[in-house]
N, C-alpha and C positions, 0 to 999 in steps of 0.2 A: 752570747756570755751577760749573765748580770753588770749592767753597771755598778760603779763607787758609787753611793749614795753622798755627797758633799753638800753642808751645810755654812752658810756665808754669812761670817759676824763684821756689821760694819756700827760707824757714825756720824759718818757724814756723805759725800756726797759716792761714795761708793764705785769709783773707777776702775778699782783694780777687780772687786765685784762684775762690773757690766763686761770684763776684759772677759772673764774665767765662763760669766755666761754665754757669752757672744763663742769663745772657741767649746764648750759645751757641746754646740748648733750642728758642730758637725759629727756622720754619724757614727766614724772612726774613734772621735772621745772617747776617753774610759772612765768618764766620771760623767753626773749631772746634777744637779744646781739643785739641793730637790728644800733648800730652803735660806731667804734671805732672814736673818735678822740682825737689830740693834738695841743699842743701850740710850736712842734717843730719837722720838717717835714724831720727831722732824727732820730726820734725814734725810734729806732730798732721793738718796739711792734707795728709795725702799718704794716713792713713786715710781723710781727706771722696773725692780723687779716686777711689781704686780703687772705693769702695762705689758712684760712679758711671760708673764703669766704662772710668775713662780709663788708660790705661799710666802706670806712675810711676817713677821712675829714682829715686836716693839713697843717696850717697855725700860720707862727713866729708871736710873740707878737712884737715883737720888732719894735719900732717907733710908734706905736700903744697908746691910749692912754686906758685905762681901759676896760673906761667902750665903747669904739667904739667895742675892742677886744671881750667882753664879749655879748654885740651887734650882733658880726657877728656868737659868734659860738652859740645862740642862736637861727639865726635863720637856724641855721647846723640839730640841735635838731628836731627846728621844722617840716624840712622836711622830716624826715623820722617817723612823731609822734613820738616824745621820750616820754613818760610818766613819767619816773622817769631817771634821773644821778647818774653813782655812781664815782667816782672819785677814781682811783687808781697811785697812784706816783704822781697824776699833781700836779707841781710844779709850782701852779698864785694861790695871792690871788686874790677870787672873788669879783667885785663890788658890794657893796648892792643894784641897780639894780639886776642881773644875780640872789642874794641868793634869793630877792623878786620875780621874774621872779618863781622860781622852787622851793620854798617854801612848806619845810614839802612833795620836792620829791628829795634831797639830798641826798646823803649818800657821807660818805668817813669814808676811816678804816688809824687809828694812830699806830704809835711803840711806846706806851708805853700803862700802866692802867689808862685813865682819870680819875678825872681830874689831875695825878699824866704828867708829862714833855708833858706841850702843846709843842708846835712847835719842830725843829728840836734839833740833838744830843740826843734823847733819851737813846740808848744806856747806852752813857757814862756816864749821869748824874745818871743813874739806881744801875752802879756802885759804882761810887763816892759816891753814900747816903749811901753803905749798903745794900742796897735792898737786902732781898732772894728771892725775887720773879720780877717779868717784865711784858713782855705781850703786848696785841693789843686788841682795841678796836675799833667798830664801829659803827658810834652816825652818828644822823641826823645835816645839816651842817648847820650854824645861820651866823652871821654876827661877829659872835663875833672867834678867831681863835682855833681851837678845841673844839668848845663849843657845846652846842645840845645835845638836851635828848639822850641816849646812850641805844644803842637796843643791845650790847653782846658785853662782854670781854671774853677770854682767856690768864688765867695766866700763864705764864713760867716762870720755877727756872731756876736762875741762880749760877752757880756752882761757887768752888772755884774760877776755873783758866780762868775764861772765860776775852776774849776780850770785847770792843765792835762787833766787826767783826761775833765772834763763838757765841754772843748772839742773836744780828742781824740773824746769820740763823740762829737760831731754831723762832726765832721770827716769820720768816719770811712761815715759815710751819704751824704756827698756823695762819696765819694769810690771807692763801690759802680757809683753811679750814673754819676757822670762816665769811669770805666777805660772801662765796656763799649763808650760810642757813640763816644769816640774813636778806638777800639782798631778797630771798626765801622769808621768812618768813614778810618780811614787804611790798612788794608789793602782795600777795595774801591779803595782811589783808582785804583789801576794798570789797574783794567779797566773805568773809564770813561772814555768817551769822551771828553769835552773835556780831560779832565786829561791824558790819552795824547796830544793834538792839545796842549795847546800846550806838552807834553816836546818831542814834532817840530819845533814850531813856532822852540823857542830855538834849541834846534842846528842845524836850517836855516840858518836870519835871521842864524845865526855869520857862516856863508861867507861870501866872499866877490861882492858883487852880487849877493846873490839879493834872491831876492821870493815873495812870495805873491799866486798866485789862486785862483781855482776853473780847473776843464775837465773836460768829462765828470763834471762834478754835484762833484769833485772838492776838496776845498783838495789844490791843489796848490805845489809849490817851483823854479824856476828860474832861473836865471842875470835881470837883467834883458833886456828885446828877446834871449832868446836862448832855448835850448834847458829841459824840464823835466827834474827832475832826482830828482824822488822828488811820490810821491804818495800820500795818506791814506785810506785807505780804513775806512768803514766801517757794512756790512752792506751794501757795493753792491748794485746787481741783486740780493739777497734773497739772499744768501751766508754771512749771519750772524759774519762775521769784521769785529775790528780786527786793519790792516794797516800797515804804511806799501809799496808799490813803491820799487823803487832798480833801477838799471840795474847789470847784469852782463855780462858777456863773451859769452856764447850759452845756445847748450843745454846743452853738455857740464855748461859752469859749473852751471847752472839741473839737470840731475839729476841731478849729485852733492849739491847742497843738500837738495832733496826726497828723494834715498833716504836721507842720513846722518839727517833729524829731518823727518818728514814730518807731523809735527805742528806746528810752526815755520814748513816753508817749504812755501808750494804755487808752480803757474802761472796767475800770473793771468791771464784771461779779457779777450779783446782788445788785448791789450797782447805778446804777441808772445816768440817765447825771449828778448831782449835782457834781459830786467824778469826778478824776483822779489820773489813776495808774504815779507813776513817777517811772522808775526804778534804782536799786541804783546797782547792783551787774554788770554797763561797765565800771567800775573801772577808770570813771575820774568823780567823783562826787563836785559836787560843791558845801559845806558844806553850805556856806556863806545863796545860795540861795536856798539850803534846808530849812534850818532853818528859809528864810523867807516865802517861802508857808505854815512850822508849823503855824507861825507868823498870815500870810491871814486867815488864815482855821481857824485857835482860832478866830480870828476874827468873821470869817463869824456864830458861831454859843453859841459867846459870849453873853451876858445877858447886856442889855444900861449901867449899872453900872458898873458891871462890868468892861466893854468894855469903857467906858468913863473914868474912874481911870487909867487905862492901859496907855490910847492918854494923861494924863496929864502928867504921872510917863516921859513917853518917851518924855518928851519934856524938862526936866529938864534932 
C-alpha cells in the first residue's frame, strides 16, 4: 500500500518536523515526508531535512502579499504531489485560499490543551491561571486561528516551581510523541475499510428512502423494498480492492471511465456492463464526487414518483 505523502512547513529549528521525519523511517509508518518547506531561508530545520535526504524549499515571505506567498507554497507542494500538510512551528497565518485548497488535509500542533489558550504565550498563560496541567493538541486547520476538529491531546502536569521555559521543555517532549502518532492515524484513515464504509454509508443513507442490507456478501444500499444502487466491496473474491460499485448507463460509459483512469475505475466481476467499480483505497477520494456518483446511481433505479419528488426537493 502506498504511503501518504506529507509536506512539513516550518519557520525555525523544526524539532517537531524532525520527530515526524524519524517516525516516518519505521517501515510500518503509513506516511512519508516528501518536502520540508520554510518561509525563512535561514530556518535551521532546513539543514536537518537536507541531511536526511528530504527535498527542501525556502522562500522569504517578506515583501509578498499573503495570498501570493501561499499560492507559491501551494505550487511547490503540488510539484511533489503532496497529499497532507503538517504545520510544525510554522509562524505564518494562512490565507483563506490556502486553507480551502488543502481543506481537511492540514494538521497543526499547538502547545496548549485547546480550546484553552489559542495564540501565543500559552505556557505563561497556563501558569498565571493556576492550572494544574497544560499540554499539547493536534488539530485540523481551519480558517479560524487554532481552531478546527481536535484529533489528539496529551496533558502535561504543571509543577509548583515551573517557569514558562521548563514547562515548554516537557510539553515539547509530549509534542514529539503525539504529532507522529496522530499524523499516522489521520493519513491512513482514508485507506481503512471501516472508515471508508462509514463515509459511503453516511452519503448513501442521506438519499430518500435508502436502506442498507447485505447482498453478495457485501454491504449494499438500495431503496426500501426496491433495487440496489450501490455496493461496498473490500477484497471481494480476493481482488485486493476497496471500492464502491454504482450504476452507469452501459458499456460505452464503462469503457470511457476505465480508459480515462484505469487505476481508479474497473469493471466489477459478475455485475455486467451496467456497473462501474470506483476504488476508494487510493488515498485521494473526492467525497463530493463520490456523493454525486451515489446520487446518480440512486436516480437510475428510483421509481418515477420518488425520483420526481427528489428533483423537486433539489430545486429548493
